[in-house]
C-alpha positions as CSV (number, residue, x, y, z in Angstrom):
1,M,41.8,1.3,69.8
2,G,43.8,4.0,71.7
3,H,47.1,5.4,70.6
4,A,49.0,2.8,72.6
5,G,47.0,-0.1,71.0
6,M,47.6,1.4,67.5
7,A,51.3,1.7,68.2
8,A,51.5,-1.8,69.4
9,T,49.8,-3.0,66.2
10,V,52.3,-1.2,64.0
11,V,55.3,-2.5,66.1
12,R,54.0,-6.1,65.8
13,Y,53.7,-5.7,62.0
14,L,57.2,-4.2,61.7
15,R,58.7,-7.1,63.7
16,S,56.7,-9.7,61.7
17,V,58.3,-8.5,58.4
18,G,61.7,-8.0,59.9
19,S,61.8,-4.2,59.8
20,P,63.5,-2.2,62.6
21,T,61.4,-0.8,65.4
22,A,62.2,2.2,67.6
23,A,64.6,0.1,69.7
24,E,66.4,-1.1,66.6
25,P,67.0,2.0,64.3
26,A,68.4,1.2,60.9
27,P,67.7,2.2,57.3
28,V,64.6,0.6,55.8
29,D,65.4,-1.9,53.0
30,A,63.0,-3.2,50.3
31,H,61.3,-6.3,51.6
32,P,61.8,-9.5,49.5
33,R,58.7,-10.7,47.7
34,P,56.9,-13.0,50.2
35,D,56.1,-16.6,49.3
36,L,52.4,-16.5,49.3
37,R,51.4,-19.2,46.9
38,A,48.0,-20.8,47.8
39,V,48.4,-23.7,45.4
40,G,51.1,-26.4,45.2
41,D,54.0,-26.2,42.8
42,D,52.4,-29.0,40.7
43,E,49.0,-27.2,40.5
44,R,48.0,-24.6,38.0
45,A,46.9,-21.3,39.5
46,P,43.2,-20.8,38.9
47,I,43.7,-17.4,37.3
48,S,46.8,-16.0,35.7
49,P,48.1,-12.6,37.0
50,A,47.8,-11.1,33.5
51,E,44.2,-12.2,33.1
52,F,43.4,-10.9,36.6
53,R,44.8,-7.5,35.9
54,A,43.0,-7.3,32.5
55,V,39.6,-8.1,34.0
56,L,39.9,-6.1,37.2
57,G,41.1,-3.1,35.1
58,N,37.5,-2.7,33.9
59,F,36.7,-1.3,37.4
60,A,37.2,2.5,37.3
61,S,38.4,4.1,40.4
62,G,39.5,7.4,41.8
63,V,43.2,8.1,42.6
64,T,44.9,9.2,45.8
65,I,48.3,10.0,47.1
66,I,49.0,8.6,50.6
67,T,51.5,10.7,52.6
68,A,53.1,10.5,56.0
69,P,55.5,12.9,57.8
70,A,59.2,12.4,58.2
71,T,60.3,10.4,61.2
72,A,63.5,10.6,63.2
73,E,64.1,6.8,62.8
74,G,65.7,5.2,59.8
75,G,67.3,8.3,58.3
76,E,64.7,8.8,55.6
77,G,65.3,12.6,55.7
78,G,61.8,13.6,54.5
79,P,58.2,12.8,54.2
80,A,56.9,9.6,52.6
81,G,54.2,9.2,49.9
82,F,52.9,6.9,47.1
83,A,50.2,6.9,44.5
84,C,47.3,4.7,45.5
85,Q,44.1,3.8,43.7
86,S,43.1,1.0,46.2
87,F,41.4,3.3,48.6
88,A,37.8,3.3,50.1
89,S,35.7,4.5,52.9
90,L,35.0,1.8,55.4
91,S,32.9,2.9,58.4
92,L,30.9,5.9,59.5
93,D,30.9,5.2,63.2
94,P,33.7,5.3,64.0
95,P,34.9,7.1,60.9
96,L,37.4,4.7,59.2
97,V,39.0,4.5,55.7
98,T,41.2,1.8,54.2
99,F,43.9,1.5,51.6
100,M,45.8,-1.4,50.2
101,V,49.6,-1.4,49.7
102,A,51.9,-4.1,48.3
103,R,53.9,-6.0,51.0
104,T,57.0,-5.3,48.9
105,S,56.5,-1.5,49.1
106,T,59.5,0.4,50.4
107,T,57.3,3.4,51.3
108,W,54.9,1.5,53.6
109,P,57.4,0.8,56.4
110,R,58.0,4.6,56.6
111,I,54.3,5.2,56.9
112,A,53.9,2.4,59.4
113,R,56.8,3.9,61.5
114,A,55.0,7.3,61.5
115,G,51.8,5.7,62.6
116,V,49.7,8.3,60.7
117,F,48.9,9.3,57.1
118,C,46.9,11.7,55.0
119,V,44.8,10.6,52.0
120,N,45.1,13.3,49.2
121,I,42.3,12.8,46.7
122,L,43.5,13.9,43.3
123,G,41.7,16.1,40.8
124,A,41.3,15.7,37.1
125,E,44.3,17.9,36.3
126,Q,46.7,16.1,38.7
127,G,47.7,13.2,36.5
128,E,51.4,14.3,36.4
129,L,51.4,14.6,40.2
130,C,50.2,11.1,40.5
131,R,52.9,9.8,38.1
132,A,55.6,11.6,40.1
133,F,54.5,9.7,43.3
134,A,54.3,6.4,41.4
135,I,58.1,6.4,40.8
136,S,60.1,4.4,43.2
137,G,63.3,5.9,44.6
138,A,62.7,9.4,43.4
139,D,62.4,12.6,45.5
140,K,58.7,12.6,45.2
141,F,58.2,15.9,47.1
142,A,60.6,17.9,45.0
143,G,58.8,21.1,43.9
144,V,55.5,19.9,45.4
145,E,53.7,22.4,47.5
146,H,52.3,21.0,50.7
147,A,51.4,21.9,54.3
148,P,50.9,19.8,57.5
149,A,47.5,18.2,58.0
150,P,45.9,19.7,61.1
151,V,46.1,16.7,63.4
152,T,48.9,14.3,62.3
153,G,51.2,16.7,60.4
154,S,51.1,14.5,57.4
155,P,51.7,16.3,54.1
156,R,48.5,17.8,52.7
157,L,49.2,18.5,49.0
158,A,48.2,21.8,47.6
159,A,45.2,22.1,45.3
160,V,43.8,18.6,45.9
161,P,40.0,18.5,45.9
162,A,39.8,16.7,49.3
163,W,42.0,15.3,52.0
164,I,41.6,12.9,55.0
165,D,43.9,13.1,58.0
166,C,44.2,9.7,59.7
167,R,45.9,7.6,62.4
168,I,46.7,3.9,61.7
169,H,43.9,1.9,63.3
170,A,44.7,-1.7,62.2
171,V,46.8,-3.6,59.6
172,H,45.6,-6.9,58.1
173,T,47.3,-9.3,55.6
174,G,45.6,-9.7,52.3
175,G,47.7,-12.0,50.1
176,D,50.6,-10.1,48.6
177,H,49.1,-6.8,49.9
178,L,48.4,-5.3,53.3
179,I,45.0,-3.8,54.2
180,V,45.6,-0.6,56.2
181,V,42.7,0.8,58.2
182,G,42.9,4.4,59.3
183,R,40.8,6.3,61.9
184,V,39.8,9.7,60.5
185,E,40.9,12.6,62.7
186,A,40.2,15.5,60.3
187,I,38.8,16.1,56.8
188,G,38.5,18.9,54.3
189,A,37.3,19.5,50.7
190,A,37.5,22.4,48.2
191,G,34.0,21.6,47.1
192,E,34.7,22.0,43.4
193,G,36.6,20.4,40.5
194,E,36.3,16.9,38.9
195,P,38.1,13.8,40.2
196,L,41.0,12.1,38.5
197,L,39.8,8.7,37.3
198,F,41.8,5.5,36.5
199,H,40.5,2.9,34.1
200,K,42.4,0.2,32.1
201,G,45.7,1.7,32.8
202,R,44.8,5.2,31.7
203,F,43.8,8.4,33.5
204,G,40.4,10.0,32.6
205,R,37.7,12.4,33.8
206,F,33.9,12.7,33.8
207,A,32.3,13.9,30.5
208,D,28.8,15.2,30.0
């Protein structure tokens, strides 16, 4: 998909959720939680949300911060970013990665509007940095050293073990989340250090 196709995909998504597009500039508001029930009101959901979280919490994952550059639209006034553990590699040819974001996220429309993002893979000592980017409404970049990623200009956070510079390739609906696919434009790694791990609601690291 070329840049024009990618842009068209993002515009279609923004219109589908009622967010402003380039022709309709306005501040981005939080989206209301969508009605996505797959069972009737008189039926019991097969799995409770609490049970789902408890069981899926047994799967340990790495932790990333997804960032995007500031855009002229919407008056955001700065770059966007959020902490994300739902990240994975997707394809080698072409090089694709994916992350999942809640449809109620107020950060996602800003990333969608930019059309690009950088995946910052966090190291074992960056738990506090992750917590800072998990807070909604705060100035997440205050005091955080970063530089533009080489292709998209998305914030590449200082001292991360690895980073992946991407353009939005496709966006799919997955229940109450969106599945965002990015085409990789540039990558880099420090080649040292342990990853930050997340398991059962806690941060951790590898141990011998």
